[in-house]
Structure formats: C-alpha cells, structure tokens
C-alpha positions as CSV (number, residue, x, y, z in Angstrom):
1,X,26.3,-13.5,-76.0
2,X,28.8,-11.2,-77.7
3,X,29.1,-7.6,-76.5
4,X,31.0,-4.6,-77.8
5,X,31.6,-1.0,-76.7
6,X,30.2,2.0,-78.5
7,X,29.1,1.7,-82.1
8,X,30.7,-1.2,-83.9
9,X,30.4,-2.6,-87.5
10,X,27.8,-5.3,-87.4
11,X,25.5,-7.4,-89.6
12,X,21.8,-7.2,-88.9
13,X,19.5,-10.1,-89.7
14,X,15.8,-9.7,-89.3
15,X,12.9,-12.1,-89.9
16,X,9.1,-11.8,-89.6
17,X,6.4,-14.4,-89.9
18,X,3.6,-13.8,-92.4
19,X,0.0,-13.3,-91.1
20,X,0.9,-13.5,-87.4
21,X,-1.8,-11.1,-86.3
22,X,-4.6,-13.0,-88.0
23,X,-3.9,-16.2,-86.0
24,X,-5.6,-17.2,-82.8
25,X,-3.9,-17.1,-79.4
26,X,-2.7,-20.7,-79.5
27,X,-1.3,-20.4,-83.1
28,X,0.5,-17.2,-82.1
29,X,2.1,-19.0,-79.1
30,X,3.2,-21.9,-81.4
31,X,4.8,-19.5,-83.8
32,X,6.8,-17.9,-81.0
33,X,7.8,-21.3,-79.8
34,X,8.8,-22.7,-83.3
35,X,10.5,-19.6,-84.8
36,X,13.6,-19.4,-82.7
37,X,14.1,-23.1,-82.9
38,X,14.0,-23.0,-86.7
39,X,16.5,-20.2,-86.7
40,X,18.8,-22.0,-84.2
41,X,18.8,-25.2,-86.3
42,X,19.6,-23.3,-89.5
43,X,22.5,-21.5,-87.8
44,X,24.0,-24.7,-86.4
45,X,23.8,-26.3,-89.8
46,X,25.6,-23.3,-91.3
47,X,28.3,-23.5,-88.6
48,X,27.1,-20.3,-86.8
49,X,26.5,-19.9,-83.1
50,X,23.4,-17.7,-82.4
51,X,24.3,-17.7,-78.7
52,X,26.9,-15.2,-79.6
53,X,24.5,-12.8,-81.3
54,X,22.5,-10.0,-79.8
55,X,18.9,-10.9,-80.3
56,X,15.9,-8.7,-79.9
57,X,12.5,-10.6,-80.0
58,X,9.2,-9.2,-80.9
59,X,6.5,-11.9,-81.1
60,X,6.6,-13.2,-84.6
61,X,9.6,-10.9,-85.5
62,X,13.2,-11.2,-84.5
63,X,16.2,-8.9,-85.0
64,X,19.7,-10.5,-84.6
65,X,22.9,-8.5,-84.7
66,X,26.4,-9.9,-84.8
67,X,29.8,-8.1,-85.0
68,X,31.5,-8.3,-88.4
69,X,34.0,-11.2,-88.1
70,X,34.6,-12.6,-91.5
71,X,31.7,-15.1,-91.5
72,X,29.3,-12.8,-93.3
73,X,29.4,-14.8,-96.6
74,X,28.3,-17.9,-94.6
75,X,25.5,-15.9,-93.2
76,X,24.2,-14.6,-96.5
77,X,24.7,-18.0,-98.2
78,X,24.6,-21.0,-95.9
79,X,22.4,-19.7,-93.2
80,X,19.7,-18.6,-95.6
81,X,19.9,-21.8,-97.5
82,X,19.5,-23.9,-94.4
83,X,16.7,-21.7,-93.1
84,X,14.8,-22.3,-96.3
85,X,15.4,-26.0,-95.9
86,X,14.3,-26.0,-92.3
87,X,11.1,-24.2,-93.2
88,X,10.4,-26.6,-96.1
89,X,10.7,-29.6,-93.8
90,X,8.7,-27.9,-91.0
91,X,5.8,-27.0,-93.4
92,X,5.7,-30.3,-95.1
93,X,4.1,-31.8,-92.0
94,X,1.5,-29.1,-91.7
95,X,-1.7,-28.1,-93.3
96,X,-1.5,-25.0,-95.4
97,X,-3.1,-22.8,-92.7
98,X,-0.4,-23.8,-90.2
99,X,2.6,-23.1,-92.5
100,X,5.2,-20.7,-91.4
101,X,6.4,-18.3,-94.1
102,X,9.1,-15.8,-93.4
103,X,10.4,-12.5,-94.8
104,X,14.1,-12.1,-94.1
105,X,16.5,-9.1,-94.4
106,X,20.2,-8.8,-94.1
107,X,21.9,-5.4,-93.7
108,X,25.1,-4.1,-92.3
109,X,26.3,-0.9,-90.5
110,X,27.3,0.5,-87.1
111,X,25.3,-0.7,-84.1
112,X,25.4,0.1,-80.4
113,X,24.2,-1.9,-77.5
114,X,22.0,0.8,-75.9
115,X,20.2,0.8,-72.6
116,X,16.9,-0.2,-74.1
117,X,18.0,-2.4,-77.0
118,X,20.0,-1.8,-80.2
119,X,20.7,1.6,-81.5
120,X,21.9,3.0,-84.9
121,X,20.7,3.9,-88.3
122,X,21.6,0.4,-89.5
123,X,19.0,-1.0,-87.1
124,X,16.3,1.4,-88.3
125,X,17.2,0.6,-92.0
126,X,16.9,-3.1,-91.3
127,X,13.4,-2.6,-89.8
128,X,12.4,-0.5,-92.9
129,X,13.7,-3.2,-95.3
130,X,11.7,-5.9,-93.4
131,X,8.5,-3.9,-94.1
132,X,9.3,-3.3,-97.8
133,X,6.4,-3.9,-100.1
134,X,8.3,-6.1,-102.6
135,X,8.8,-8.7,-99.8
136,X,5.0,-8.9,-99.2
137,X,4.3,-9.0,-102.9
138,X,6.8,-11.8,-103.4
139,X,5.1,-13.9,-100.7
140,X,1.8,-13.3,-102.4
141,X,3.1,-13.9,-105.9
142,X,4.9,-17.2,-105.0
143,X,2.6,-19.2,-102.6
144,X,4.9,-22.2,-102.8
145,X,7.8,-20.2,-101.3
146,X,8.4,-20.5,-97.5
147,X,11.0,-17.7,-97.4
148,X,11.7,-14.5,-99.3
149,X,15.0,-12.6,-98.8
150,X,16.0,-9.0,-99.2
151,X,19.6,-7.9,-99.1
152,X,20.5,-4.3,-98.7
153,X,22.6,-2.7,-101.5
154,X,25.7,-2.7,-99.3
155,X,25.4,-6.4,-98.5
156,X,24.6,-7.3,-102.1
157,X,27.6,-5.5,-103.5
158,X,30.1,-6.7,-100.9
159,X,29.0,-10.3,-100.6
160,X,27.3,-11.3,-103.9
161,X,28.9,-9.0,-106.5
162,X,32.2,-9.4,-104.7
163,X,31.8,-13.2,-105.3
164,X,32.2,-14.2,-101.7
165,X,29.2,-16.5,-101.8
166,X,27.9,-19.2,-104.2
167,X,25.1,-16.8,-105.2
168,X,25.3,-14.9,-108.4
169,X,24.2,-11.3,-109.0
170,X,21.7,-12.5,-111.6
171,X,20.0,-14.6,-108.9
172,X,18.5,-11.4,-107.5
173,X,16.0,-8.8,-108.6
174,X,16.7,-5.1,-108.0
175,X,13.8,-3.4,-106.2
176,X,13.1,0.1,-104.9
177,X,12.2,0.3,-101.2
178,X,10.3,3.3,-99.8
179,X,9.1,2.9,-96.2
180,X,8.3,6.0,-94.2
181,X,11.4,8.3,-94.5
182,X,13.6,5.4,-95.8
183,X,14.4,5.1,-99.5
184,X,16.9,2.7,-100.9
185,X,17.7,0.1,-103.5
186,X,17.6,-3.5,-102.3
187,X,17.9,-7.0,-103.9
188,X,15.2,-9.6,-103.7
189,X,15.5,-13.3,-103.9
190,X,13.1,-16.2,-103.5
191,X,15.3,-19.2,-102.7
192,X,12.6,-21.8,-103.6
193,X,12.5,-20.5,-107.2
194,X,16.2,-20.9,-108.0
195,X,15.8,-17.9,-110.2
196,X,15.1,-14.2,-109.8
197,X,11.7,-13.2,-108.6
198,X,9.7,-10.9,-110.8
199,X,8.7,-7.8,-108.9
200,X,6.0,-5.4,-109.8
201,X,8.5,-2.6,-109.0
202,X,10.6,-2.8,-112.1
203,X,14.2,-1.8,-112.1
204,X,14.6,1.8,-113.0
205,X,11.6,3.1,-111.1
206,X,10.7,3.5,-107.4
207,X,7.4,2.5,-105.9
208,X,6.1,6.0,-106.7
209,X,7.3,5.7,-110.3
210,X,10.3,8.0,-110.1
211,X,13.2,7.2,-112.4
212,X,16.3,5.5,-110.9
213,X,19.5,5.3,-112.9
214,X,21.1,1.8,-112.6
215,X,24.7,1.8,-111.5
216,X,27.2,0.7,-114.1
217,X,27.8,-3.0,-114.2
218,X,24.6,-3.9,-112.3
219,X,23.0,-7.2,-113.4
220,X,19.7,-7.2,-115.2
221,X,17.1,-7.5,-112.5
222,X,14.3,-9.4,-114.4
223,X,15.1,-11.7,-117.2
224,X,12.7,-11.4,-120.1
225,X,10.6,-14.4,-121.0
226,X,10.8,-16.1,-124.4
227,X,9.1,-14.3,-127.2
228,X,5.7,-15.6,-128.3
229,X,6.0,-17.5,-131.6
230,X,4.4,-15.6,-134.4
231,X,3.9,-12.3,-132.7
232,X,1.8,-10.7,-129.9
233,X,-1.1,-9.1,-131.7
234,X,-2.1,-11.5,-134.4
235,X,-1.4,-14.8,-136.1
236,X,2.2,-14.7,-137.4
237,X,3.1,-11.1,-136.3
238,X,2.6,-8.2,-134.0
239,X,1.0,-5.8,-136.5
240,X,-0.6,-8.2,-138.9
241,X,-0.5,-11.7,-140.3
242,X,3.1,-12.7,-141.0
243,X,5.0,-9.9,-139.3
244,X,5.1,-6.6,-137.5
245,X,5.4,-4.3,-140.6
246,X,3.2,-6.1,-143.0
247,X,2.3,-9.5,-144.4
248,X,5.3,-11.8,-144.8
249,X,7.8,-10.4,-142.2
250,X,8.9,-7.5,-140.0
251,X,10.9,-5.7,-142.8
252,X,8.9,-6.9,-145.8
253,X,11.0,-10.1,-146.1
254,X,9.0,-13.3,-146.8
255,X,9.1,-15.6,-143.7
256,X,6.2,-17.7,-144.7
257,X,8.4,-20.7,-145.5
258,X,10.4,-20.6,-142.2
259,X,9.9,-23.7,-140.1
260,X,8.5,-23.4,-136.6
261,X,7.6,-26.6,-134.8
262,X,5.5,-24.7,-132.3
263,X,3.2,-23.4,-135.1
264,X,2.3,-26.9,-136.4
265,X,-1.2,-28.2,-135.6
266,X,-2.0,-31.9,-136.0
267,X,-5.6,-32.9,-136.4
268,X,-6.9,-36.5,-136.7
269,X,-10.0,-36.7,-138.9
270,X,-12.4,-39.6,-139.4
271,X,-15.1,-39.6,-142.1
272,X,-15.6,-37.4,-145.1
273,X,-14.3,-33.8,-145.0
274,X,-15.1,-30.8,-147.3
275,X,-11.5,-29.5,-147.6
276,X,-11.9,-27.2,-150.6
277,X,-9.3,-24.4,-150.4
278,X,-7.3,-26.2,-147.6
279,X,-3.6,-27.0,-147.5
280,X,-2.4,-30.3,-146.2
281,X,1.0,-31.5,-145.1
282,X,2.1,-35.1,-144.5
283,X,4.8,-36.6,-142.4
284,X,5.8,-39.8,-140.6
285,X,5.7,-40.2,-136.8
286,X,9.5,-40.4,-136.8
287,X,9.9,-36.9,-138.3
C-alpha cells in the first residue's frame, strides 16, 4: 500500500451502494463482501493496482486515495467503464431486489495520511460530492443504470476538457452541488445511457435556485429534445392552428402546404362513409 509524507497531490475515488440501510443483515453482509471484489476486478481490467491505494472502508461505502502518478485518465475512463461492466454482469444474475447500484465520485487535491484516517479538504469535498442530490436523482430517474458518476470540476476540466480520456465534455451534465457547507459545480454522467443525464438541477442555477454564470467555453449540459411537430399548444402551432402568431405560420407566412410525414394519418375504412366536407389524399404503398 502506497504511503507518502505530509500532504500530497492525490486522486480521491469514492463509491456508495444504494439502499444499504434498508437491507436485512444478510444482504448487508453480502454487499460488504461483493463490493470490494467488484472494485478490484474493475481496477485489474483497467491496469490499475488497488493494493497500492489507501482505502478507507465504511460498510457499503469506500473511499480510495492514490497519489497523482500520471494514470489519472485511466482511472476516470477505463476504471469507471470496467466498473459499469462488472456491475452489469453482476446484476444480470440477480433479481431486482438484489441488484447493486453505485454512486461514484472522483475528485483531486492534497491529502495527508493522518493518525485516524485520511485528512484534507479534498477528502471532505469527496464525501460531500458523494452525497450530492443529483446523484440520488439520477439513480431514481434511470432505474436501468447500475452506476452514476460525478466528477468534480477540477477533474472534469483537467481530464475530460483537456482531452486526456475517450470521454467528451458533452457526455456530461453540469450540476450544482450543495451539501452542508460545501457548494460547487460538478459534472454528472450515467455510463449506461451513452448520453448526458438530464438533471432536475438545470445548468445556470443551484439547488436553491440561485443564478450561476457558466464559464466561457463550457459545453451545453443538457441537449434539447426534438421539437414537437406542429407546435406545443395546438394542432399545427403553439398559439393557434397553423403557427405561433396566427393561422398559417409563425410570421404570417402560409405553411399549410409544407410536407410533414409525421403529420400524416392513414385510416382504412370498410363500408359506406358520410364524407361531406372531408379532404382525401391518395398514394401508393411504395411512396
């Protein structure tokens, strides 16, 4: 196990299992048995040796600290990817109630090996990030996900924005974290989605609704979905039939003749029909 004198630049990796306290004694024991083994296998597959890390265990939670040594991109990228894979394989053999779902956090800063554990504001910040509300909300919003990840702003900018991993800035959602006295910007990712998670804490506001000015060059945190064809408040437009500013279009232009495949309705009718006042269109099955 690696050791270092005084405060030293380190990477902190923390994980916590969902719903541990609601499990019975045997299930809690199983989680404590399985969790370190899953973490060890993920590290080995990523080419990392957890035997060289300082590890602080706490039941369903584990904090690991490793000195900065140039392998940080592998930790952010490969280790998390393999951990998601290990969890997926592990949970595939279990009933839903026995699944293991993890919150994970990666932060960096100065850490000291103290007499009763690990000391430093980086350790405290890692603990606060692990309890951030956006992580819990992501697990609730995406029940198919086995792992949700939060990177501190420092890690995100140095590893992801710096292009030292295969991840892209747009793979993450910017969230505001407020836990006790700790307030910070962090970056959320749900590996199972392959796309940014949508957080209820939108970029530009904190959990309490205060304004946050995005830094120049930051990626858009949540990609907007496709517009609903025809408008949001009525057939053909948002403020009335045909457009947002009046019938026929948003600026008064006639758009009634524009083709929209998603607006076509096909009805097969058998028997006689009173179609007075109706408009019919005909076409072949081949277009």
